[in-house]
C-alpha positions as a Markdown table, in Angstrom:
| # | Residue | x | y | z |
|---|---|---|---|---|
| 1 | Met | 2.5 | 3.5 | 13.9 |
| 2 | Asp | 0.0 | 3.2 | 16.7 |
| 3 | Asp | -3.0 | 3.5 | 14.4 |
| 4 | Val | -1.6 | 0.8 | 12.0 |
| 5 | Asp | -2.5 | -2.9 | 12.4 |
| 6 | Phe | 1.1 | -4.1 | 12.0 |
| 7 | Asp | 0.1 | -7.8 | 11.9 |
| 8 | Glu | -2.3 | -7.1 | 9.1 |
| 9 | Leu | 0.3 | -5.2 | 7.2 |
| 10 | Val | 2.9 | -8.0 | 7.5 |
| 11 | Ala | 0.3 | -10.5 | 6.4 |
| 12 | Ser | -0.2 | -8.5 | 3.2 |
| 13 | Val | 3.4 | -8.4 | 2.1 |
| 14 | Thr | 5.8 | -11.2 | 0.9 |
| 15 | Leu | 8.6 | -12.5 | 3.0 |
| 16 | Arg | 11.9 | -12.3 | 1.1 |
| 17 | Glu | 14.6 | -12.8 | 3.6 |
| 18 | Glu | 15.0 | -13.7 | 7.3 |
| 19 | Asn | 18.2 | -14.0 | 9.3 |
| 20 | Gln | 19.2 | -13.4 | 12.9 |
| 21 | Ala | 19.2 | -9.6 | 12.5 |
| 22 | Ile | 16.3 | -8.7 | 10.2 |
| 23 | Lys | 13.1 | -9.8 | 8.4 |
| 24 | Ser | 12.7 | -8.3 | 4.9 |
| 25 | Tyr | 9.4 | -8.2 | 3.1 |
| 26 | Gln | 8.5 | -7.1 | -0.5 |
| 27 | Asn | 5.4 | -5.0 | -1.1 |
| 28 | Thr | 3.8 | -6.9 | -3.9 |
| 29 | Val | 0.3 | -5.5 | -3.5 |
| 30 | Ala | 0.9 | -1.7 | -3.6 |
| 31 | Ile | 0.3 | -1.0 | 0.0 |
| 32 | Ser | 0.8 | 2.7 | 1.1 |
| 33 | Cys | 3.5 | 3.5 | 3.6 |
| 34 | Pro | 1.9 | 4.4 | 7.0 |
| 35 | Ala | 4.5 | 7.3 | 7.4 |
| 36 | Cys | 4.3 | 9.2 | 4.1 |
| 37 | Gly | 1.3 | 7.7 | 2.3 |
| 38 | Ser | 3.3 | 6.7 | -0.9 |
| 39 | Gln | 3.7 | 3.1 | -2.0 |
| 40 | Phe | 6.7 | 1.5 | -0.3 |
| 41 | Asp | 9.0 | -1.1 | -1.9 |
| 42 | Asp | 10.2 | -3.1 | 1.0 |
| 43 | Leu | 9.5 | -3.5 | 4.7 |
| 44 | Ile | 12.4 | -4.3 | 7.0 |
| 45 | Val | 11.9 | -5.4 | 10.6 |
| 46 | Cys | 15.0 | -5.1 | 12.8 |
| 47 | Lys | 15.1 | -8.1 | 15.2 |
| 48 | Glu | 18.3 | -7.2 | 17.0 |
| 49 | Asn | 19.3 | -3.9 | 18.7 |
| 50 | Pro | 21.5 | -2.5 | 17.3 |
| 51 | Thr | 21.2 | -3.7 | 13.7 |
| 52 | Ser | 23.4 | -2.6 | 10.8 |
| 53 | Leu | 22.0 | -2.5 | 7.2 |
| 54 | Asn | 24.2 | -2.6 | 4.2 |
| 55 | Leu | 22.2 | -0.9 | 1.4 |
| 56 | Ser | 23.3 | -1.5 | -2.2 |
| 57 | Lys | 21.0 | 1.2 | -3.6 |
| 58 | Gln | 20.2 | 4.7 | -2.7 |
| 59 | Leu | 16.8 | 4.7 | -1.0 |
| 60 | Asp | 14.4 | 7.0 | 0.8 |
| 61 | Leu | 13.5 | 5.6 | 4.2 |
| 62 | Cys | 10.5 | 6.0 | 6.5 |
| 63 | Val | 11.0 | 4.6 | 10.0 |
| 64 | Gly | 8.7 | 3.6 | 12.8 |
| 65 | Ser | 8.4 | 0.9 | 15.5 |
| 66 | Ala | 6.2 | -2.0 | 16.2 |
| 67 | Asp | 6.4 | -4.4 | 19.1 |
| 68 | Asp | 9.5 | -2.7 | 20.3 |
| 69 | Gln | 11.3 | -3.3 | 17.0 |
| 70 | Ala | 12.5 | -0.8 | 14.4 |
| 71 | Val | 10.5 | -0.9 | 11.2 |
| 72 | Ile | 11.9 | 0.6 | 8.0 |
| 73 | Phe | 9.9 | 1.2 | 4.8 |
| 74 | Thr | 12.1 | 1.7 | 1.7 |
| 75 | His | 11.2 | 3.8 | -1.3 |
| 76 | Lys | 13.4 | 3.3 | -4.4 |
| 77 | Lys | 14.5 | 6.5 | -6.0 |
């Protein structure tokens, strides 16, 4: 994700949830995933290391890092 302006990406999506472990954003403007090029549904920034995610849906995931934090792009099936 070195070639992606992460601050600009985060400014373009909508914050949905923030807690001690994660920040979750919804892609409401049809931004393409920097990893695969397809539109992603949600962006999850892991604030703690390690972080556990409890997913209620089956999702395809693309993973990267920004500012030494894991970044997950979800794609609903």
